[in-house]
C-alpha positions in Angstrom: -143.1 158.5 -151.3 -141.2 157.3 -154.8 -143.4 157.6 -157.8 -144.6 154.3 -159.8 -142.5 153.2 -162.7 -144.7 152.8 -166.0 -144.4 148.5 -167.2 -143.2 146.4 -169.5 -147.1 145.3 -170.1 -147.8 149.0 -170.9 -144.8 149.8 -172.9 -145.8 146.5 -175.4 -148.8 147.5 -175.4 -148.7 150.6 -176.6 -145.9 149.3 -179.2 -148.4 146.8 -180.1 -151.2 149.5 -180.8 -148.4 151.5 -183.3 -147.6 149.4 -185.0 -151.6 147.9 -185.7 -151.9 152.0 -187.0 -148.7 151.5 -189.1 -146.7 153.8 -187.0 -143.6 153.4 -185.8 -142.9 152.7 -181.8 -141.2 155.4 -180.1 -139.8 157.0 -177.2 -141.8 160.1 -177.7 -145.0 158.6 -179.6 -145.2 156.0 -176.8 -144.8 158.5 -173.9 -148.0 160.4 -175.6 -149.7 157.1 -175.4 -149.6 156.5 -172.5 -149.5 160.0 -171.0 -146.6 159.4 -168.5 -143.5 157.3 -167.7 -139.9 158.7 -167.8 -137.5 158.4 -171.3 -135.4 155.5 -169.4 -137.8 153.4 -168.5 -139.4 153.4 -172.2 -136.5 153.1 -173.5 -135.6 150.1 -171.3 -139.0 148.1 -171.6 -139.1 149.0 -175.9 -135.7 147.8 -176.3 -137.2 144.4 -174.4 -140.1 144.9 -176.6 -137.8 144.9 -179.9 -135.6 142.0 -178.6 -138.6 139.6 -178.5 -140.3 140.3 -181.9 -139.6 137.8 -184.7 -137.0 138.7 -187.4 -139.6 137.8 -189.6 -142.5 140.8 -188.6 -139.0 143.5 -189.0 -139.0 145.7 -192.0 -136.1 144.5 -194.4 -133.8 147.1 -194.7 -133.8 149.7 -197.9 -131.1 151.7 -199.6 -131.3 155.5 -199.7 -132.3 156.5 -202.7 -129.1 158.0 -203.2 -126.9 155.5 -202.2 -129.0 153.5 -204.3 -128.4 155.5 -206.9 -125.0 155.7 -206.4 -124.9 151.8 -206.3 -126.4 151.5 -209.6 -124.1 154.3 -211.4 -121.3 152.2 -209.4 -122.4 149.1 -210.5 -123.0 150.2 -213.9 -119.4 152.1 -214.3 -117.9 148.7 -213.5 -120.2 146.5 -215.5 -119.0 148.9 -218.1 -115.8 148.6 -217.6 -115.5 145.0 -217.2 -117.4 144.6 -220.6 -114.2 146.3 -222.0 -112.3 144.5 -219.9 -114.1 141.0 -220.8 -112.0 140.2 -223.6 -108.9 140.4 -221.2 -110.1 138.7 -219.0 -113.2 137.2 -217.8 -112.2 135.7 -214.3 -111.1 139.3 -213.4 -114.5 140.1 -213.9 -116.2 137.5 -212.4 -114.0 138.5 -209.0 -115.5 142.2 -209.6 -118.5 141.1 -209.7 -118.0 139.3 -206.1 -116.3 142.6 -204.6 -119.4 144.4 -205.4 -121.9 141.7 -204.1 -119.6 141.5 -201.6 -119.9 145.6 -201.1 -123.3 145.8 -201.9 -123.5 143.1 -199.1 -122.1 145.4 -196.7 -123.7 148.4 -197.5 -126.7 146.9 -196.5 -125.2 145.8 -193.5 -123.3 149.4 -192.9 -127.2 150.8 -193.8 -129.7 148.0 -191.0 -127.0 149.2 -188.7 -127.5 152.7 -189.5 -131.1 152.5 -188.8 -130.4 150.9 -185.6 -128.4 153.4 -184.8 -130.5 156.2 -185.6 -133.7 154.5 -183.8 -131.3 154.5 -180.9 -130.5 158.5 -181.7 -134.3 158.9 -181.6 -134.9 157.3 -178.6 -131.4 159.0 -176.7 -133.0 162.0 -178.6 -136.2 161.8 -177.3 -135.2 160.5 -173.3 -132.3 163.9 -173.8 -135.6 166.0 -174.4 -137.5 165.0 -171.6 -134.3 164.8 -169.3 -134.1 168.5 -170.7 -137.2 169.1 -170.1 -137.2 167.6 -166.4 -134.3 169.9 -166.1 -135.6 172.6 -167.2 -138.8 172.1 -164.4 -136.1 171.4 -162.3 -134.1 174.4 -163.0 -137.1 176.6 -162.7 -137.7 175.3 -159.4 -134.1 175.6 -158.1 -134.3 179.4 -159.4 -138.0 179.9 -157.2 -135.7 178.0 -154.6 -132.6 180.3 -155.1 -135.7 183.3 -155.4 -136.8 181.9 -152.1 -133.5 182.0 -150.2 -132.6 185.5 -151.6 -135.6 186.1 -149.8 -134.5 185.1 -146.5 -131.1 185.6 -146.8 -132.3 189.3 -146.8 -134.6 188.8 -144.0 -131.8 187.1 -142.2 -129.8 189.5 -142.7 -132.9 192.4 -141.8 -133.0 190.7 -138.8 -129.5 190.4 -137.9 -129.1 193.8 -138.3 -132.0 194.3 -135.8 -131.3 191.9 -133.5 -127.5 193.2 -133.6 -128.9 196.8 -133.1 -131.0 195.3 -130.1 -128.1 193.4 -128.6 -126.0 197.5 -129.3 -129.2 198.8 -127.7 -129.1 196.4 -124.5 -125.3 196.6 -123.7 -125.5 200.3 -123.5 -128.5 199.5 -121.1 -126.7 197.2 -119.5 -123.7 199.6 -119.0 -126.0 202.6 -117.7 -128.0 199.8 -115.2 -124.3 199.2 -113.9 -123.1 202.3 -113.7 -126.9 203.2 -112.0 -126.3 200.3 -109.5 -122.5 201.1 -109.0 -123.8 205.0 -108.5 -127.0 203.4 -106.0 -124.1 201.7 -103.9 -121.9 204.4 -103.9 -124.6 206.7 -103.2 -126.2 203.8 -100.2 -122.8 203.7 -99.0 -123.2 207.8 -98.6 -126.4 207.5 -96.7 -125.8 205.2 -94.9 -122.7 207.1 -93.7 -125.3 210.1 -93.9 -127.7 208.1 -91.8 -125.4 207.1 -88.8 -124.0 210.3 -89.2 -128.0 211.7 -88.6 -128.1 209.3 -85.7 -125.2 210.4 -84.1 -126.9 214.1 -84.6 -129.8 213.2 -83.4 -128.6 211.6 -80.0 -126.7 214.4 -79.6 -130.3 217.0 -80.4 -131.6 214.7 -78.0 -129.5 215.3 -75.7 -129.8 218.6 -76.0 -133.6 219.3 -76.4 -133.6 217.4 -73.0 -130.7 219.4 -71.5 -132.9 222.4 -72.9 -136.6 221.0 -72.1 -135.3 220.2 -68.3 -133.5 224.3 -68.3 -137.0 225.5 -70.2 -139.1 223.6 -67.4 -137.2 225.4 -64.7 -137.1 228.7 -66.8 -141.1 228.3 -66.7 -141.2 227.6 -63.0 -139.2 230.3 -62.1 -140.6 232.7 -64.6 -144.1 231.3 -62.6 -143.3 232.1 -59.0 -141.6 235.0 -60.2 -144.7 236.0 -62.4 -146.8 234.9 -59.4 -144.9 237.5 -57.2 -145.3 240.5 -59.6 -148.9 239.4 -59.9 -149.0 240.4 -55.6 -146.7 243.4 -56.0 -148.8 244.4 -58.8 -152.1 244.4 -55.9 -149.9 246.1 -53.7 -149.5 248.9 -56.3 -152.6 248.7 -57.3 -153.6 249.1 -53.9 -152.0 251.2 -52.7 -152.4 253.7 -56.2 -155.7 253.3 -55.0 -155.6 254.4 -51.5 -153.3 257.7 -52.9 -156.5 258.0 -55.5 -158.9 258.4 -53.0 -156.5 261.1 -51.0 -156.1 262.6 -54.0 -159.6 262.5 -55.0 -160.5 263.7 -51.3 -158.1 266.4 -51.4 -159.2 268.1 -55.0 -162.8 268.4 -53.8 -161.6 269.9 -50.9 -159.8 272.3 -52.8 -163.0 272.7 -55.3 -164.7 273.5 -52.0 -162.5 276.1 -51.2 -162.2 277.4 -54.9 -166.1 277.7 -54.3 -166.3 279.5 -51.2 -163.5 281.7 -53.2 -165.4 282.5 -56.4 -168.7 282.9 -53.6 -166.3 285.5 -51.3 -165.1 286.9 -54.9 -168.4 287.6 -56.1 -169.8 288.9 -52.2 -166.4 291.4 -52.5 -165.6 292.9 -55.7 -163.0 294.6 -54.0 -161.3 291.0 -53.2 -162.1 290.0 -56.4 -158.6 290.5 -58.4 -156.8 288.9 -55.0 -159.5 285.4 -55.1 -159.2 285.6 -58.6 -155.5 285.1 -58.4 -155.5 282.7 -55.3 -157.9 280.7 -57.9 -154.9 280.6 -60.1 -152.5 280.0 -58.1 -155.1 277.2 -56.0 -155.8 276.1 -60.2 -152.1 275.3 -60.6 -151.6 274.0 -57.6 -153.8 271.8 -58.1 -152.8 271.2 -61.2 -149.5 270.3 -60.5 -150.6 267.7 -58.2 -152.6 265.8 -60.7 -149.7 266.1 -62.9 -147.1 264.6 -59.7 -150.6 262.3 -58.8 -150.1 260.9 -62.8 -146.4 260.3 -62.7 -146.3 258.4 -59.6 -149.0 256.0 -61.1 -147.3 255.8 -64.8 -143.9 255.1 -62.6 -145.6 252.5 -60.6 -146.9 251.1 -63.3 -143.7 250.8 -65.2 -143.0 247.3 -63.4 -145.5 245.9 -64.0 -145.7 246.7 -67.7 -142.4 244.7 -67.7 
């Protein structure tokens, strides 16, 4: 939103107040009175105010002391020259006086013009001072803005570097993922090939397993039949062995009875003791041989059952 400038009435009122205080209105004094206002605006309104002032209210131009002194000296010199030359030509003196008067008027005009230039220069100086202050303020703000922009630039550079690093990392990850995807596709193809081969091998294995199962069932049936046959044979062998054992026991009982009879006869007849003992020993050896033979036959019969 644009700032509202000061008005002509404000400047005119401040200028009238300064004149009433016996001070000369200037841009700086009016701005000090108002507490605000652009030097350019004050100068424009002050110039318009001065244009409205009556010529009678304006101060008469006053020559500077040095200029007045110099003028007086020049007039005195001219007057002395005129007096010295009065005898030569009164007309020339009168003409010189007229020239000096014209020169004085010109000097007065120059002094008045210089006063206006001084006022204009003061106004311009005040304006330049205001503009310089504004420029300094603007420059300070600009420098502060430059520092902020430099800070933002450094932060942007840092963010750019981090972004580049992230891009590099993402590119590396993308390459790794691409390689992993290619490897996964390759492995998938290999897996499919292996799966196909495994399915084929499984089909072959299942066929072989079915054949082996059938063979195993047939063999189990044969083994079961063979086992039943062996059990029957073993039962027959056990029955035969039992019969033989009973026969051997009967023989052993008979031999023991004979031995007892022999011992009894040996006891009864001392003479026939030696003979009886020899007979007993022979019977014992025979019995042992029979027992050993019986044991060997029994072991031979049990061999087919163990196998």
